N, C-alpha and C positions, 0 to 999 in steps of 0.2 A: 197824691202819690198810692193812694189806697188803688185811687179807680185806675193806674196807668201798671199796678204790681195783676189789678184781678184782671183787667186786657194778657197782658202777655201770660199769666196763668193758662186764662182761658186760651189762649193761642197756643200757649204749649201743649195742653193737653189735645189741643187739634192735630197734634202731629201724630203722621201713622205711626211712625220709629216708636211711640212709647206703646205701641195696642200688640205690635209682632210677637208674642205673647198669647195675644186671644182668637180662640174660633178658631185653631186651628192656621194660622194666616200662615205664617211660618211653615209647615209641613206642606199646606199647598203650593208654595214658592217654589221650595225645593222639587217637589215634583215640578210643577210648569219650564225647573231647569231642568230638568232630565230629561225633560220633552224635548228642550231647544238642543242638549246636546245631541240628543240621539239624531233628531233632524239633521242640525248644521255637519256633526264629527264623523258618526256614522252612515251619513246618507237614508238614510230609511224617510221616505216619506216626507224629503223634505218641505216642498210642495204643498204640504199641509201641519204636517209636524208644529212647524214654525211659525205659522201663523194660529194653530191650539194652543201649540206652549204660551205664544205670547200674550194670549188674551189671557189665558188662566194667570197670568203674572197681573196682566194689569186690572183683573175682579178683584184679588186676595190682597192686593197692599191697599192696607186699612185708609176708611174715610175718602178714599178714589172717588167712589159713587159715578160709576160709570158703567155702572148696570144690575139694576133692581131687580131680583129674580119674583117682587111681590107683584110685579105689574105683570108679570104672566100667568103665577102660578099662585092661583087662591083661592078662596072655598065661593068664590061665585061662579070660578070655569072661565073669563071671559078675561081679555085685558083692561086693565082700565088703565081706560083714556087720560083720565084728568090728571092721574099720577104724572102718568108718560109724558104729559105735554107739560106741567107743574116741574118735577123734579127728572127726568129722565135724561140718563147723560148718552154719551156718546152707541155706546154700546148696544143702550137699550132701543134704538133707532134701526141700526143693524140689522138688528135678533128680531125685529119685524118681517124679515125676507126669507127666516125661516121657520118663523109661525103662520103666516099667510101659505108656508113650503113655496117661495120661491125661487130659492137660491141653488136648492137639491136638483130640480129640471130644464138649470139652467146651464151644473153642469153635465148632465146626462146631455143637453143638446153639445157643447164642446167634445164630447166624449164619442159624441156620433160621429160627428164631422171629420175626426181626426184618426177613424178607426175603417181599415179593409173588413168587408166583412165575407167577402171573399171565400174567403175558405170554409167558411160555414157556409156556403152558398154551394159550393163546391161536393161539398160528402155532409149532405145533412143530417148522417146516421148522429153527428157528431153533436147534435143537439140534442138528443138521448143525455148526451154523457154531462151537459149540462146540464137538466133535468134530475138525472140521479145525484147532481154533489146540492141540489136543496134539499136532502135527508138534513142535513146537520141544523136549520129553520129548525125543522115541524118537529125536530126529536128535541132539541130544546126548549124548545115552545112547550113540551110535554113537561119537560122539566122543572122549568120555571112554577107554570102549573101544581105542581106534585108542589113545589117549593114557596108555595104561598101567595106567587104573583098574582094579581087578577087576568081575564084573558086579555087586556090590550096590553100589561103590564109584560106579560109573556111574550104576546109575537114581536112586541119591538126586541124582546133579548133577541129570542131565538134569528131574526131578521142579523143582524149579524154575522151566523152562520155562510149566508151570500158575499161574505167577506169587502162588502158594497158600502164600501161611508154612505157618500151622500141618499143611499136608499134607502139606510140604517137611521140618517137623522131624519129624513120625511116621514118614514113612520112614527119614528120617536114622539118629532114634534104633533103629529096628528092623536094619536096615543095616550102614550108617557111621557109627555111634556118634563115632569118633576125629573125620568131618569135621564134627561137629553144628555148630558152632563159626562154620568158613566159612561151613557152607553156610545157617547162617540170618541169615547177617548178608547176604549178598549173594539171597537172595530178599528179606527185608524190604527191602536196600536198591533193587531192582529194582520193586520195587510200589510205595513211595512213591514213584520215579522214572517210573510209570507217567508221569505230564504230560507231560516230560521227552521221550522212548525214545519214546513210540508214535505220535506229532505228524508227525516226518521220515517215518516207515518210512510211514504211512499215504497222507500227501500222492505221495510217488514209488510206490505201488501203484496210484494211481485217479488217475480223470480228471478234469477240474474236470463235466463234466457228470456223471460218475456221482457225483459228493460232492452234488450240488444237490437230486438226484433226494429227492420228498417221497412218507414211505410213507402210507396207508393207515390212518386209529385204527384200533386193533385190535377185534374183538368182544368186547362182554362177558362174562365168566368164571362162572357158577355158580357157590355154596357148594359142591353137590356134587362140583363137576368138582375145587374147591382143595382138596377131603377126601378126592375117591381119590387125587388123583395122589403124594402122599408115600404111603401105605400101599402102593399097586404099584409105586411105585419101589424100594421098601422089601426086595417080597418078590421083582419080580423082577431086581433085581440079587444080594442074596444069591443067589438063587437060583443066577443063573451063575456067582458070584463072591464063594463066602463067606469068603476076606481082604479086600473093603473093607466089613464090617457095620460097622464100630466106625465107621468117618467115614461113612459114607451112611447108617448108620441111626441116629445123632445130627443130621444133615446134617432127613431126613425127619421124624423124629421131632418135633423144634423147631420145622420149616413146620407139621405137626399142632397144634400148639396153639394157633399163630395161626392156623389156616384156622378152625379147630372155633367157633372165637369163643366156647367155652363154661366157657373155663380162662384169664383176662385177668389174674388174679394171679400164676399157673407161668411164663404168655408177657413178664409185662413180668419177671419173677425172670429169668430164662433170658436174656434179648435185653440186660438190663440188670444187674442187682446180679451176677451168676452168673459171666457174662462178664468182666466188669468186676475181678472177684476172677482170673480164670481166667488172664487178659490181664499184671497185671501180675508172678502165680507164676510164667508162665510167659517172658514178658520179660524178664525178674530171673535165671533158671535159664539160660536162652539164655546171656543175653550173659557167665552167668560160664563159662563153656565155653568162647571166646573168651580162653582163654591167649596168651603169646608164643610156649612153645613148642609150639602144636597150629597158632596163625595165621602167624609167617613161616614158610613155607617154601615150594615151588615147586610145591606139591600148593594153596595158598591161591590163588597169585594166576593158575591154571589152573582151578579151579574158581570164580572172580569172571566168568574172561573167558568159560566155558563157560554160566553164569546167563546171564550177557549177551545170549549169543548165543543160547540154546536161549528168550527171554524176546523174541528179533527174531523170531527162526521164529515163532515159536509169534503171532508179531501177525501178523506177514504168512502163514502159517496160514489164519487166519479171515479177511484180506482177499482175500485170493486165492480161498476157499472161496465169498466174497459173492459176487465179481467172475463168479463162476460164478451162482451165484445173479440176480441181476440182469440174465443175460443168456435165462437159463431163462424169468424171469418175466414176460419183455419192460421189460426196464426201470420196474419197480414195484418191487424190493430194491435199499435203495441201500449200499453193497461197504462201509462207512464201520462198521456192526455188527459188523464183522466180529473187528474187534477187540478186543473187548469178551467173545470166546469166549477169551480167558486169567485170566478165572477174575476177581482184585484187585476182589471189588465193595463196593460199587460204581463205585470211580473210574474203572475203563478202562470200564464206560456213560459218564458224567460227558463224557471225554475225548471218545465216539464223539456225545455232546450237541455239543459245542463246535465240533468241529471241522466237522459239519453245519452250522448256525449260521453257523457262518466263511464257507463256503459257499453256503450260500442262507436269510435269515434267517429264510424261512417252513418249515422243515425244523425238527421235531421229533423225534428221535431218541431222545430217554433212552430210555421205557417199550419199544419196540422194541429196544436196543440192552441191557435188560436179559433177553432172550432166551435171545442168546447169553451174558450172563454169569452167568446161574442156571445154564444148562449146564454154564459151565467150571467151573463149584465141581463138579458132580456126575463130569464128565468128566477132573476133574482126582484126584479122589478113585477112580474105577476105577481110571486107569490105575496108583495108586499103589497098588491093589491087584493090579493085572496082574504090579505087581513085586514085592509081598513072595509074592507065591501063588509066583513064578518061584527069588525066589530070598534068601530067608527063612534056608533049611538050609543054604545057600553055607559049602561049607568055611573056615572061617576061613585 
């Protein structure tokens, strides 16, 4: 009986319900439920917030042992394969796709396969708007350094300003894996809140007259231009910045599949089935990194604040450069399209369209905004490549 009683006590002690109040589990479960609510009921980036929220839920259920932080983040700075094979849970194995930099480039492959680059090709000047929107990345990088983050950590935080979740995850997994959970949640939360955050900034920095501008119809783009563009961008970017090849190369490969028009099956697979599968794996495994010890600290609050600043400055940078183009073009460029340079395809372009229509129902900015939107994706990948080249071998 004593032996049976001991086993019963051991069984009861192993139940997670008795440990919910320890280590912040209950608070993290509540945060996970908030993310699930935002994704399901409010429609904020549901394809990513739902997997991230559920991954966070799984990893913060006591004694689930589905993810082990110390396998990937330890004093040696390398994966503890012995523990992985002996004690690894499901999410430990899925997380390898992030640790080895596999999932984000595959997401870029899907984005390229589902996006028409014609607006950028038709009006290459809008590439400057995407470049200007990267201002948020580098100003926030300086701010993070000022707050005491190391250069690799500061670079990983700053990339949130690009409003490109896969890029943020890719860079953080390489430079600052200990901050991955906080950075990923901040990046995707702000991406989801694009329709909330951007409009007040857009209205504050533009006049009614500027917002009412009706832009000319874009010129037609030939099939040859659409095919040559991704090939040339891949060559030029890689020759100048080899560290960006994974992201830019996959983005352009996906777009080449789309532009070629001869591999419909591959295009559909890359833009639908493959991207959906990778999105599930990416979201759940990223959510699993948001454990209570990694989340409840001053660093996390700083990352959330810096991420918001990065996003706001990036939006402002694109709009301000749009105002310059408005002046230099003789009032033919609507500055609102500059806000789409923060990446967030195609949501940021839709916000430009909505704000333009609000000011002038005859204004149709969607296709014009897709130019800086696409260039923002390329720009954030290039910015990540620059930071990776500078700080990948930074002493830990």
